[in-house]
DSSP file (Angstrom, degrees, kcal/mol; ACC not computed):
  #  RESIDUE AA STRUCTURE BP1 BP2  ACC     N-H-->O    O-->H-N    N-H-->O    O-->H-N    TCO  KAPPA ALPHA  PHI   PSI    X-CA   Y-CA   Z-CA
    1    1 A M              0   0    0      0, 0.0     0, 0.0     0, 0.0     0, 0.0   0.000 360.0 360.0 360.0 124.4   -5.8   12.0   -8.4
    2    2 A P        -     0   0    0      0, 0.0     2,-0.2     0, 0.0     0, 0.0  -0.235 360.0-110.5 -60.7 149.9   -5.0    8.4   -7.2
    3    3 A L        -     0   0    0      1,-0.1     2,-0.1     2,-0.0    89,-0.1  -0.530  25.6-122.7 -78.8 143.8   -2.5    6.4   -9.2
    4    4 A G        -     0   0    0     -2,-0.2    -1,-0.1    87,-0.1     3,-0.0  -0.394  12.5-151.9 -78.6 164.5   -3.5    3.4  -11.2
    5    5 A S  S    S+     0   0    0     -2,-0.1    -1,-0.1     1,-0.1    -2,-0.0   0.348  71.9  85.8-120.6   5.4   -1.9    0.0  -10.4
    6    6 A S  S    S+     0   0    0      1,-0.2     2,-0.9    85,-0.1    -1,-0.1   0.655  73.4  71.0 -90.1 -13.8   -2.0   -1.9  -13.8
    7    7 A N        +     0   0    0     84,-0.3    84,-3.1     2,-0.0     2,-0.3  -0.829  67.4 146.7-104.6  98.1    1.1   -0.6  -15.5
    8    8 A L  E     -A   90   0A   0     -2,-0.9     2,-0.4    82,-0.2    82,-0.2  -0.919  33.0-160.7-132.1 155.1    4.1   -2.2  -13.7
    9    9 A V  E     -A   89   0A   0     80,-2.3    80,-3.1    -2,-0.3     2,-0.5  -0.998   9.3-164.0-133.3 127.4    7.6   -3.4  -14.5
   10   10 A V  E     -A   88   0A   0     -2,-0.4     2,-0.6     9,-0.3    78,-0.2  -0.963   6.5-170.6-118.2 127.8    9.4   -5.8  -12.3
   11   11 A D  E     -A   87   0A   0     76,-2.8    76,-2.7    -2,-0.5     9,-0.1  -0.945   1.8-175.1-108.8 103.1   13.2   -6.3  -12.6
   12   12 A W        -     0   0    0     -2,-0.6    74,-0.1    74,-0.2    -1,-0.1   0.212  47.5-109.9 -90.0  14.8   14.1   -9.3  -10.3
   13   13 A G  S    S+     0   0    0     71,-0.1    73,-0.1    74,-0.1    -1,-0.1   0.646  85.4 120.7  74.1  12.3   17.8   -8.9  -11.0
   14   14 A G  S    S-     0   0    0      2,-0.2     3,-0.1    70,-0.1    -1,-0.1   0.537  74.7-127.1 -86.5  -5.5   18.0  -12.1  -13.1
   15   15 A G        +     0   0    0      1,-0.2     2,-0.4     2,-0.1    -4,-0.0   0.674  65.6 133.6  71.7  11.2   19.3  -10.4  -16.2
   16   16 A S    >   -     0   0    0      1,-0.1     3,-1.6    51,-0.0    -1,-0.2  -0.774  63.7-138.9-106.2 142.6   16.5  -12.1  -18.1
   17   17 A A  G >  S+     0   0    0     -2,-0.4     3,-1.1     1,-0.3    -1,-0.1   0.776 105.6  67.0 -63.5 -24.4   14.2  -10.4  -20.7
   18   18 A L  G >  S+     0   0    0      1,-0.2     3,-2.1     2,-0.1    -1,-0.3   0.623  73.4  90.6 -70.6 -12.4   11.4  -12.5  -19.0
   19   19 A S  G <  S+     0   0    0     -3,-1.6     3,-0.4     1,-0.3    -9,-0.3   0.697  80.4  59.5 -63.7 -16.7   11.9  -10.4  -15.8
   20   20 A Q  G <  S+     0   0    0     -3,-1.1    -1,-0.3     1,-0.2    -2,-0.1   0.351  79.3  90.1 -91.4   8.2    9.2   -7.9  -17.1
   21   21 A G    <   +     0   0    0     -3,-2.1    40,-0.6   -11,-0.1     2,-0.2   0.231  52.8 126.4 -93.9  15.9    6.5  -10.5  -17.4
   22   22 A F  E     -D   60   0B   0     -3,-0.4    38,-0.3   -12,-0.2   -14,-0.2  -0.496  33.5-176.2 -76.0 140.4    5.0  -10.2  -13.8
   23   23 A A  E     +     0   0B   0     36,-2.8     2,-0.4     1,-0.3    37,-0.2   0.590  67.5  33.9-107.7 -15.9    1.3   -9.5  -13.6
   24   24 A E  E     -D   59   0B   0     35,-1.7    35,-2.4     2,-0.0     2,-0.4  -0.995  54.0-173.4-147.7 132.9    0.9   -9.1   -9.9
   25   25 A V  E     -D   58   0B   0     -2,-0.4     2,-0.6    33,-0.2    33,-0.2  -0.997   7.6-165.6-125.3 129.4    3.1   -7.7   -7.0
   26   26 A I  E     -D   57   0B   0     31,-2.6    31,-2.2    -2,-0.4    -2,-0.0  -0.955  13.5-149.7-117.5 112.5    1.9   -8.1   -3.5
   27   27 A F        -     0   0    0     -2,-0.6    29,-0.1    29,-0.2    28,-0.1  -0.526  12.8-127.8 -80.1 145.7    3.8   -5.8   -1.1
   28   28 A P        -     0   0    0      0, 0.0     2,-0.2     0, 0.0    24,-0.2  -0.511  40.0 -89.3 -78.6 158.3    4.4   -6.9    2.5
   29   29 A P        -     0   0    0      0, 0.0     2,-1.1     0, 0.0     8,-0.0  -0.575  39.3-130.8 -67.3 140.0    3.4   -4.4    5.2
   30   30 A F        +     0   0    0     -2,-0.2     2,-0.3    -3,-0.0    -3,-0.0  -0.776  39.8 171.8 -95.1  94.2    6.4   -2.2    5.9
   31   31 A V        -     0   0    0     -2,-1.1     3,-0.1     4,-0.1     2,-0.1  -0.684  35.1-105.0-105.8 153.6    6.6   -2.3    9.7
   32   32 A L    >   -     0   0    0     -2,-0.3     3,-2.8     4,-0.1     2,-0.1  -0.427  54.8 -80.3 -71.3 150.9    9.3   -1.0   12.1
   33   33 A E  T 3  S+     0   0    0      1,-0.3    -1,-0.1    -2,-0.1     3,-0.1  -0.357 121.9   8.8 -53.8 125.1   11.6   -3.5   13.7
   34   34 A G  T 3  S+     0   0    0      1,-0.3    -1,-0.3    -3,-0.1     2,-0.1   0.492  99.6 137.4  76.4   7.4    9.6   -5.0   16.6
   35   35 A G    <   -     0   0    0     -3,-2.8    -1,-0.3     1,-0.1     2,-0.2  -0.497  60.2-100.7 -80.9 157.1    6.4   -3.3   15.5
   36   36 A A        -     0   0    0     -2,-0.1    -4,-0.1    -3,-0.1    -1,-0.1  -0.501  35.3-113.4 -73.1 142.3    3.1   -5.1   15.6
   37   37 A R        -     0   0    0     -2,-0.2    -1,-0.1     1,-0.1     3,-0.1  -0.372  42.8 -93.0 -66.2 152.1    1.8   -6.5   12.4
   38   38 A P        -     0   0    0      0, 0.0    -1,-0.1     0, 0.0     2,-0.1  -0.354  46.3-106.5 -68.2 151.0   -1.4   -4.9   11.1
   39   39 A S        -     0   0    0      1,-0.1     2,-0.7    -3,-0.1     5,-0.1  -0.395  44.5 -87.3 -76.4 160.7   -4.6   -6.6   12.3
   40   40 A A        +     0   0    0      4,-0.1    -1,-0.1    -2,-0.1     3,-0.0  -0.562  52.1 175.2 -74.5 110.8   -6.5   -8.6    9.7
   41   41 A T     >  -     0   0    0     -2,-0.7     4,-3.5     1,-0.1     5,-0.3  -0.651  51.2 -94.5-100.5 166.1   -8.9   -6.4    7.8
   42   42 A P  H  > S+     0   0    0      0, 0.0     4,-0.9     0, 0.0    -1,-0.1   0.919 129.4  44.0 -49.6 -42.7  -11.0   -7.7    5.0
   43   43 A L  H >4 S+     0   0    0      1,-0.2     3,-0.5     2,-0.2     4,-0.3   0.930 116.5  45.8 -68.9 -43.5   -8.3   -6.5    2.5
   44   44 A A  H >4 S+     0   0    0      1,-0.2     3,-0.9     2,-0.2    -1,-0.2   0.813 106.1  60.3 -64.9 -30.9   -5.4   -7.7    4.6
   45   45 A A  H 3< S+     0   0    0     -4,-3.5    -1,-0.2     1,-0.2    -2,-0.2   0.796 103.8  51.7 -71.0 -24.9   -7.1  -11.1    5.2
   46   46 A S  T << S+     0   0    0     -4,-0.9     2,-0.3    -3,-0.5    -1,-0.2   0.512  87.8  99.2 -88.2  -0.7   -7.1  -11.6    1.4
   47   47 A I  S <  S-     0   0    0     -3,-0.9     5,-0.1    -4,-0.3   -21,-0.0  -0.621  89.9 -86.9 -85.0 144.9   -3.5  -10.9    0.9
   48   48 A D    >>  -     0   0    0     -2,-0.3     4,-1.7     1,-0.1     3,-0.7  -0.148  30.6-124.3 -46.9 137.4   -1.1  -13.9    0.6
   49   49 A A  H 3> S+     0   0    0      1,-0.2     4,-1.4     2,-0.2     6,-0.1   0.846 110.6  59.1 -54.1 -38.4    0.2  -15.2    3.9
   50   50 A A  H 34>S+     0   0    0      1,-0.2     5,-2.1     2,-0.2    -1,-0.2   0.879 103.8  50.0 -60.3 -37.4    3.7  -14.8    2.6
   51   51 A A  H X45S+     0   0    0     -3,-0.7     3,-1.8     1,-0.2    -1,-0.2   0.915 108.3  52.9 -68.2 -40.6    3.2  -11.0    2.2
   52   52 A Q  H 3<5S+     0   0    0     -4,-1.7    -1,-0.2     1,-0.3    -2,-0.2   0.781 103.9  58.4 -66.4 -22.4    1.8  -10.8    5.7
   53   53 A D  T 3<5S-     0   0    0     -4,-1.4    -1,-0.3    -5,-0.2    -2,-0.2   0.371 129.8 -94.8 -85.7   6.9    5.1  -12.6    6.8
   54   54 A G  T < 5S+     0   0    0     -3,-1.8    79,-0.4     1,-0.3     2,-0.3   0.677  83.2 130.6  91.2  21.4    7.1   -9.8    5.3
   55   55 A H      < -     0   0    0     -5,-2.1     2,-0.4    -6,-0.1    -1,-0.3  -0.761  57.9-123.8-103.0 147.8    7.9  -11.3    2.0
   56   56 A L  E     - E   0 131B   0     75,-2.7    75,-3.3    -2,-0.3     2,-0.5  -0.793  29.1-153.3 -82.1 132.2    7.5   -9.6   -1.4
   57   57 A V  E     -DE  26 130B   0    -31,-2.2   -31,-2.6    -2,-0.4     2,-0.4  -0.962  11.4-171.7-115.8 128.3    5.3  -11.8   -3.6
   58   58 A L  E     -DE  25 129B   0     71,-2.6    71,-2.0    -2,-0.5     2,-0.4  -0.934   1.9-169.7-114.1 140.3    5.5  -11.8   -7.4
   59   59 A R  E     +DE  24 128B   0    -35,-2.4   -36,-2.8    -2,-0.4   -35,-1.7  -0.987  12.1 159.7-134.3 140.7    3.2  -13.5   -9.8
   60   60 A R  E     -DE  22 127B   0     67,-2.0    67,-3.1    -2,-0.4     2,-0.3  -0.974  46.1 -92.0-152.8 157.9    3.4  -14.1  -13.5
   61   61 A G  E     - E   0 126B   0    -40,-0.6    65,-0.3    -2,-0.3     2,-0.1  -0.592  51.8-109.8 -71.3 135.2    1.9  -16.4  -16.2
   62   62 A A        +     0   0    0     63,-3.6    63,-0.2    -2,-0.3    -1,-0.1  -0.428  37.1 176.3 -67.6 140.9    4.2  -19.5  -16.6
   63   63 A T        -     0   0    0      2,-0.3    -1,-0.1    -2,-0.1     3,-0.1   0.421  57.0 -98.4-118.8  -3.8    6.1  -19.5  -19.9
   64   64 A G  S    S+     0   0    0      1,-0.4     2,-0.1     0, 0.0    -2,-0.1   0.231  80.3 136.5  96.2 -10.4    8.1  -22.6  -19.5
   65   65 A A        -     0   0    0      1,-0.1    -1,-0.4   -47,-0.0    -2,-0.3  -0.464  44.0-157.3 -71.0 144.2   11.1  -20.6  -18.5
   66   66 A L     >  +     0   0    0      1,-0.1     4,-3.0    -2,-0.1     5,-0.2   0.108  59.2 111.2-108.8  19.0   12.9  -22.1  -15.5
   67   67 A D  H  > S+     0   0    0      2,-0.2     4,-1.9     1,-0.2    -1,-0.1   0.926  83.2  43.1 -64.4 -41.5   14.7  -18.9  -14.3
   68   68 A L  H  > S+     0   0    0      2,-0.2     4,-2.2    -3,-0.2     5,-0.2   0.913 114.9  49.7 -69.7 -42.1   12.7  -18.5  -11.1
   69   69 A Y  H  > S+     0   0    0     -4,-0.2     4,-3.5     2,-0.2     5,-0.2   0.937 110.3  50.4 -60.2 -46.8   12.9  -22.3  -10.4
   70   70 A A  H  X S+     0   0    0     -4,-3.0     4,-2.2     1,-0.2    -2,-0.2   0.888 111.0  50.0 -62.1 -38.6   16.7  -22.3  -10.9
   71   71 A W  H  X S+     0   0    0     -4,-1.9     4,-1.4    -5,-0.2    -1,-0.2   0.930 115.6  41.0 -60.8 -48.3   17.1  -19.3   -8.5
   72   72 A R  H  X S+     0   0    0     -4,-2.2     4,-2.3     2,-0.2    -2,-0.2   0.867 113.1  56.0 -71.9 -39.7   15.0  -20.9   -5.8
   73   73 A D  H  X S+     0   0    0     -4,-3.5     4,-2.4    -5,-0.2     6,-0.2   0.931 105.4  51.6 -60.2 -44.7   16.7  -24.4   -6.5
   74   74 A R  H  <>S+     0   0    0     -4,-2.2     5,-2.4     1,-0.2     4,-0.3   0.931 111.9  46.1 -56.3 -45.0   20.2  -23.0   -5.9
   75   75 A A  H ><5S+     0   0    0     -4,-1.4     3,-1.1     1,-0.2    -1,-0.2   0.897 110.3  54.1 -69.2 -35.2   19.0  -21.6   -2.6
   76   76 A R  H 3<5S+     0   0    0     -4,-2.3    -2,-0.2     1,-0.2    -1,-0.2   0.877 107.9  50.7 -61.7 -42.1   17.2  -24.9   -1.7
   77   77 A R  T 3<5S-     0   0    0     -4,-2.4    -1,-0.2    -5,-0.2    -2,-0.2   0.400 119.7-108.7 -82.6   5.0   20.5  -26.9   -2.2
   78   78 A G  T < 5S+     0   0    0     -3,-1.1     2,-1.3    -4,-0.3    -3,-0.2   0.679  78.1 134.5  81.8  15.5   22.5  -24.5   -0.1
   79   79 A Q      < -     0   0    0     -5,-2.4    -1,-0.2    -6,-0.2    -2,-0.1  -0.581  61.4-133.3 -92.7  67.7   24.4  -23.0   -3.1
   80   80 A A        -     0   0    0     -2,-1.3    -5,-0.1    -5,-0.1     3,-0.1   0.127  20.5-141.3 -34.2 105.8   23.8  -19.5   -1.8
   81   81 A P        -     0   0    0      0, 0.0    -1,-0.1     0, 0.0     3,-0.0  -0.359  31.5 -86.5 -67.4 153.5   22.6  -17.7   -4.9
   82   82 A R        -     0   0    0      1,-0.1     2,-0.2    -2,-0.1    25,-0.0  -0.385  49.7-118.5 -53.4 131.6   23.9  -14.1   -5.4
   83   83 A R        -     0   0    0     -3,-0.1     2,-0.2    25,-0.1    25,-0.2  -0.549  37.0-149.5 -72.7 143.3   21.4  -11.9   -3.6
   84   84 A R  E     - B   0 107A   0     23,-1.9    23,-3.0    -2,-0.2     2,-0.6  -0.579  18.3-122.0-115.3 167.3   19.7   -9.5   -5.9
   85   85 A V  E     -     0   0A   0     -2,-0.2     2,-0.6    21,-0.2    20,-0.2  -0.980  30.0-157.8-107.5 116.8   18.1   -6.1   -6.0
   86   86 A V  E     - B   0 104A   0     18,-2.4    18,-3.0    -2,-0.6     2,-0.5  -0.901   8.1-163.0-103.0 125.0   14.5   -6.5   -7.1
   87   87 A T  E     -AB  11 103A   0    -76,-2.7   -76,-2.8    -2,-0.6     2,-0.5  -0.915  10.0-169.7-112.4 127.0   13.0   -3.4   -8.5
   88   88 A V  E     -AB  10 102A   0     14,-2.8    14,-2.2    -2,-0.5     2,-0.5  -0.953   9.7-171.8-112.8 123.1    9.3   -2.7   -8.9
   89   89 A R  E     -AB   9 101A   0    -80,-3.1   -80,-2.3    -2,-0.5     2,-0.5  -0.956  14.9-149.3-118.0 132.6    8.3    0.4  -11.0
   90   90 A L  E     -AB   8 100A   0     10,-2.4     9,-3.1    -2,-0.5    10,-1.2  -0.881  23.0-153.3 -93.4 127.1    4.8    1.8  -11.4
   91   91 A L  E     - B   0  98A   0    -84,-3.1   -84,-0.3    -2,-0.5     7,-0.2  -0.728  12.4-116.6-103.2 149.2    4.4    3.4  -14.8
   92   92 A A    >   -     0   0    0      5,-3.0     3,-3.0    -2,-0.3    -1,-0.1  -0.251  46.9 -88.8 -71.2 169.6    2.1    6.1  -15.9
   93   93 A A  T 3  S+     0   0    0      1,-0.3    -1,-0.1     2,-0.1    -2,-0.0   0.787 129.5  62.3 -52.0 -29.4   -0.6    5.4  -18.6
   94   94 A D  T 3  S-     0   0    0      1,-0.1    -1,-0.3     3,-0.1    -2,-0.0   0.635 103.7-135.1 -71.0 -13.0    2.0    6.2  -21.4
   95   95 A Q  S <  S+     0   0    0     -3,-3.0    -2,-0.1     2,-0.2    -1,-0.1   0.678  89.5  77.5  63.4  20.4    4.1    3.2  -20.0
   96   96 A K  S    S+     0   0    0      1,-0.1     2,-0.3    -4,-0.1    -1,-0.1   0.670  72.6  74.8-118.1 -42.3    7.2    5.4  -20.2
   97   97 A S  S    S-     0   0    0      1,-0.0    -5,-3.0    -5,-0.0     2,-0.5  -0.606  74.6-137.6 -81.8 131.7    7.1    7.7  -17.2
   98   98 A V  E     -B   91   0A   0     -2,-0.3    -7,-0.2    -7,-0.2     3,-0.1  -0.785  21.4-179.8 -92.2 127.9    7.9    6.1  -13.9
   99   99 A L  E     +     0   0A   0     -9,-3.1     2,-0.3    -2,-0.5    -8,-0.2   0.841  68.6   1.2 -91.8 -42.1    5.5    7.3  -11.1
  100  100 A M  E     -B   90   0A   0    -10,-1.2   -10,-2.4     2,-0.0     2,-0.4  -0.978  60.2-158.4-147.3 155.3    7.0    5.3   -8.1
  101  101 A T  E     -B   89   0A   0     -2,-0.3    38,-2.2   -12,-0.2     2,-0.4  -0.998   1.3-167.3-139.2 135.4    9.9    2.8   -7.6
  102  102 A W  E     -BC  88 138A   0    -14,-2.2   -14,-2.8    -2,-0.4     2,-0.5  -0.998   8.0-167.1-120.2 122.5   10.4    0.2   -4.8
  103  103 A R  E     -BC  87 137A   0     34,-2.9    34,-2.1    -2,-0.4     2,-0.6  -0.961   3.1-162.3-118.1 115.0   13.9   -1.3   -4.5
  104  104 A F  E     -BC  86 136A   0    -18,-3.0   -18,-2.4    -2,-0.5     3,-0.5  -0.872  14.4-150.3-101.6 118.1   14.2   -4.4   -2.4
  105  105 A R  E     + C   0 135A   0     30,-2.8    29,-2.3    -2,-0.6    30,-0.8  -0.499  69.1  12.9 -92.0 149.7   17.8   -5.0   -1.4
  106  106 A N  E    S-     0   0A   0     27,-0.2    -1,-0.2     1,-0.2     2,-0.2   0.898  84.5-175.1  59.2  41.1   19.5   -8.4   -0.6
  107  107 A A  E     +B   84   0A   0    -23,-3.0   -23,-1.9    -3,-0.5    26,-0.2  -0.504   9.3 174.8 -74.3 137.9   16.5  -10.3   -2.1
  108  108 A R  E     -F  132   0B   0     24,-2.6    24,-2.6    -2,-0.2     2,-0.1  -0.997  32.8-107.3-142.9 145.7   16.4  -14.1   -1.9
  109  109 A P  E     +F  131   0B   0      0, 0.0    22,-0.2     0, 0.0     3,-0.1  -0.391  31.7 171.8 -72.8 141.8   13.8  -16.6   -2.9
  110  110 A T  E     -     0   0B   0     20,-3.0     2,-0.3     1,-0.4    21,-0.2   0.609  65.6  -0.1-121.9 -23.9   11.9  -18.4   -0.1
  111  111 A S  E     -F  130   0B   0     19,-1.2    19,-2.4     2,-0.0    -1,-0.4  -0.978  51.0-159.6-159.9 154.6    9.2  -20.3   -2.0
  112  112 A L  E     +F  129   0B   0     -2,-0.3     2,-0.3    17,-0.2    17,-0.2  -0.998  18.7 175.0-133.6 131.4    7.9  -20.9   -5.4
  113  113 A A  E     -F  128   0B   0     15,-2.9    15,-3.4    -2,-0.4     2,-0.3  -0.929  17.1-149.5-137.8 160.7    4.5  -22.2   -6.2
  114  114 A Y  E     -F  127   0B   0     -2,-0.3    13,-0.2    13,-0.2     3,-0.1  -0.922  27.9-107.9-127.8 149.7    2.3  -22.9   -9.3
  115  115 A S        -     0   0    0     11,-2.3    10,-0.0    -2,-0.3    -1,-0.0  -0.297  52.5 -79.8 -69.1 161.5   -1.5  -22.7   -9.6
  116  116 A P        -     0   0    0      0, 0.0     2,-0.6     0, 0.0    -1,-0.1  -0.289  38.1-123.2 -62.2 149.3   -3.5  -25.9   -9.9
  117  117 A L        -     0   0    0     -3,-0.1     2,-0.6     8,-0.1     8,-0.0  -0.898  32.8-173.9 -91.1 115.8   -3.6  -27.7  -13.3
  118  118 A L    >   -     0   0    0     -2,-0.6     3,-1.5     3,-0.2     5,-0.1  -0.901  18.3-171.5-123.5 104.8   -7.3  -28.0  -14.1
  119  119 A A  T 3  S+     0   0    0     -2,-0.6    -1,-0.1     1,-0.3    -2,-0.0   0.784  87.9  55.9 -64.3 -25.5   -8.2  -30.0  -17.2
  120  120 A M  T 3  S+     0   0    0      1,-0.0     2,-0.4     2,-0.0    -1,-0.3   0.557 105.2  57.4 -87.0  -5.9  -11.8  -28.9  -17.0
  121  121 A E  S <  S-     0   0    0     -3,-1.5     2,-0.5     2,-0.0    -3,-0.2  -0.963  73.1-134.1-126.2 141.6  -11.1  -25.2  -17.0
  122  122 A A        +     0   0    0     -2,-0.4     2,-0.3     2,-0.0    -3,-0.1  -0.797  52.3 124.5 -88.9 132.7   -9.3  -22.9  -19.4
  123  123 A G        -     0   0    0     -2,-0.5     2,-0.5    -5,-0.1    -5,-0.0  -0.954  60.1 -84.1-167.7 178.5   -7.0  -20.6  -17.5
  124  124 A V        -     0   0    0     -2,-0.3     2,-0.5   -63,-0.0    -9,-0.0  -0.884  36.5-125.0-104.4 130.5   -3.4  -19.4  -17.3
  125  125 A L        -     0   0    0     -2,-0.5   -63,-3.6   -63,-0.2     2,-0.4  -0.655  33.5-156.8 -75.4 120.3   -1.0  -21.4  -15.3
  126  126 A M  E     -E   61   0B   0     -2,-0.5   -11,-2.3   -65,-0.3     2,-0.4  -0.802   9.9-156.3-105.5 138.6    0.5  -18.9  -12.7
  127  127 A E  E     -EF  60 114B   0    -67,-3.1   -67,-2.0    -2,-0.4     2,-0.4  -0.962  11.3-164.6-115.3 140.4    3.9  -19.1  -10.9
  128  128 A T  E     -EF  59 113B   0    -15,-3.4   -15,-2.9    -2,-0.4     2,-0.4  -0.986   4.1-169.0-126.7 124.6    4.3  -17.3   -7.6
  129  129 A I  E     -EF  58 112B   0    -71,-2.0   -71,-2.6    -2,-0.4     2,-0.5  -0.933   9.5-152.7-114.3 134.2    7.6  -16.5   -6.0
  130  130 A A  E     -EF  57 111B   0    -19,-2.4   -20,-3.0    -2,-0.4   -19,-1.2  -0.932  16.6-163.1-106.0 130.2    7.9  -15.2   -2.4
  131  131 A I  E     -EF  56 109B   0    -75,-3.3   -75,-2.7    -2,-0.5     2,-0.3  -0.949  10.3-152.0-125.2 126.7   11.1  -13.2   -1.8
  132  132 A A  E     - F   0 108B   0    -24,-2.6   -24,-2.6    -2,-0.5     2,-0.3  -0.683  23.0-179.7 -86.6 153.0   12.7  -12.3    1.5
  133  133 A F        -     0   0    0    -79,-0.4   -27,-0.2    -2,-0.3   -26,-0.2  -0.964  33.0-136.3-147.6 160.2   14.7   -9.0    1.6
  134  134 A D  S    S-     0   0    0    -29,-2.3     2,-0.3     1,-0.3   -28,-0.1   0.789  81.4  -7.0 -91.5 -30.4   16.7   -7.0    4.0
  135  135 A S  E     -C  105   0A   0    -30,-0.8   -30,-2.8     2,-0.0     2,-0.4  -0.990  56.0-145.0-157.8 161.3   15.5   -3.4    3.2
  136  136 A V  E     -C  104   0A   0     -2,-0.3     2,-0.4   -32,-0.2   -32,-0.2  -0.988   8.8-165.8-131.2 145.3   13.3   -1.5    0.8
  137  137 A E  E     -C  103   0A   0    -34,-2.1   -34,-2.9    -2,-0.4     2,-0.4  -0.956   6.9-158.0-124.6 142.7   13.8    2.0   -0.6
  138  138 A M  E      C  102   0A   0     -2,-0.4   -36,-0.2   -36,-0.2    -2,-0.0  -0.940 360.0 360.0-122.2 149.5   11.1    4.0   -2.4
  139  139 A E              0   0    0    -38,-2.2   -37,-0.1    -2,-0.4    -1,-0.1   0.283 360.0 360.0-145.5 360.0   11.5    6.9   -4.7
């Protein structure tokens, strides 16, 4: 039976209780060094360009917390932030059992973006962070 994808927990290594508020994870293609990137299929064409460029992409509803901004801002100012281990866990329907785990080592922010502010529409302000990493492990 295929696994569902809606029960997930992300620990971005920030030590914050807010680290579990991510609603979307976009994995990059895991290619071999020097390997060709996958060709653009309808599914691949809809994936964020950052993920296609080998970055992990995390999205969550903005809460006013500045933790992701501070991490990215330290990197922007050349104050090399501590590289982190970002862990993504896929949970079973009971939200207790871990079905799969991805561990991204030496993670560092590359970009931070926010969805448009639209006064004429009701919606959730989303913040999206793209993260470069050195290696990934699965279990």
